[in-house]
C-alpha positions as CSV (number, residue, x, y, z in Angstrom):
1,Q,-0.8,7.0,18.7
2,D,0.3,7.8,15.1
3,A,-2.5,10.5,14.8
4,I,-1.3,12.1,18.0
5,S,2.3,12.2,16.7
6,V,1.4,14.0,13.4
7,T,-1.2,16.4,14.7
8,K,0.0,20.0,15.3
9,T,0.0,21.5,18.7
10,G,-3.6,22.6,19.5
11,G,-5.0,20.4,16.8
12,H,-8.1,18.2,16.8
13,L,-8.3,14.4,16.5
14,I,-11.7,12.9,15.4
15,A,-12.5,9.2,15.6
16,V,-15.4,8.3,13.2
17,G,-17.1,5.0,13.6
18,N,-16.4,2.2,16.1
19,V,-13.7,-0.3,15.3
20,E,-11.6,-0.9,18.4
21,K,-13.0,-1.0,22.0
22,M,-9.7,0.1,23.5
23,A,-6.8,2.3,22.4
24,E,-3.4,2.8,24.0
25,F,-1.7,6.1,23.5
26,N,0.8,8.4,25.2
27,L,-1.3,10.6,27.4
28,Q,1.6,12.9,28.3
29,Q,2.2,13.6,24.6
30,F,-1.5,14.2,24.0
31,V,-1.8,16.7,27.0
32,A,1.5,18.5,26.2
33,S,0.4,19.0,22.6
34,E,-2.9,20.5,23.8
35,L,-4.9,18.3,21.5
36,T,-8.7,18.0,21.4
37,F,-10.3,14.6,20.8
38,R,-13.9,14.1,19.5
39,G,-15.7,10.9,18.7
40,S,-18.5,10.5,16.2
41,Y,-20.6,7.4,15.7
42,A,-23.2,8.7,13.2
43,S,-23.3,11.1,10.3
44,S,-25.2,14.4,10.1
45,G,-26.6,13.7,6.6
46,E,-23.6,14.3,4.5
47,F,-23.8,10.9,2.8
48,R,-26.2,12.2,0.1
49,D,-23.7,14.9,-0.9
50,C,-20.8,12.4,-0.9
51,I,-22.7,9.9,-3.1
52,E,-23.5,12.7,-5.6
53,L,-19.8,13.7,-5.7
54,V,-18.7,10.1,-6.3
55,A,-21.5,9.5,-8.9
56,S,-20.6,12.7,-10.8
57,G,-17.0,11.7,-11.0
58,K,-15.8,14.7,-9.0
59,I,-14.3,12.4,-6.5
60,N,-12.4,9.3,-7.6
61,V,-12.6,6.6,-4.9
62,E,-10.9,3.8,-6.8
63,P,-7.6,4.3,-5.1
64,L,-9.3,3.7,-1.7
65,I,-10.8,0.3,-2.7
66,S,-8.5,-2.5,-1.7
67,D,-10.8,-5.4,-2.7
68,V,-14.2,-6.2,-4.2
69,L,-16.0,-9.3,-2.8
70,P,-19.4,-10.9,-3.1
71,L,-21.9,-10.0,-0.4
72,E,-21.8,-13.4,1.1
73,D,-18.1,-12.9,1.9
74,G,-19.1,-10.0,4.2
75,P,-18.1,-11.7,7.4
76,R,-14.6,-12.5,6.0
77,A,-14.3,-8.9,4.8
78,F,-15.0,-7.5,8.2
79,D,-12.6,-10.0,9.8
80,R,-9.9,-8.6,7.5
81,L,-10.7,-5.0,8.4
82,L,-10.7,-5.8,12.1
83,K,-7.3,-7.5,11.9
84,A,-6.0,-4.3,10.2
85,E,-4.6,-6.3,7.3
86,E,-1.6,-4.4,5.8
87,N,-2.5,-2.0,2.9
88,L,-6.2,-2.7,3.3
89,L,-8.3,0.5,3.2
90,K,-11.9,-0.3,2.0
91,I,-13.7,-3.4,0.8
92,V,-16.7,-3.2,-1.5
93,L,-19.3,-5.9,-1.1
94,E,-21.4,-6.6,-4.3
95,P,-24.8,-8.3,-4.3
């Protein structure tokens, strides 16, 4: 709903990945704003370019990392993400 509220009239909303099975939003506001919604579950190969940008230091991802945990804490990390813990953006799992 927040995305609908801040997107300009005629704008596009894109959902990437698959976190929630259901979403509630104001359909009237969506239609009246003439928005377009598109879903994407996979990438089109841009990960290699992204990794190169991060590795070269051209993009600083540190502000996006909320926590760093050992790999064995993966299930707990995903639980935190699914619960939408406040101020939690990304969790890095280290082997």
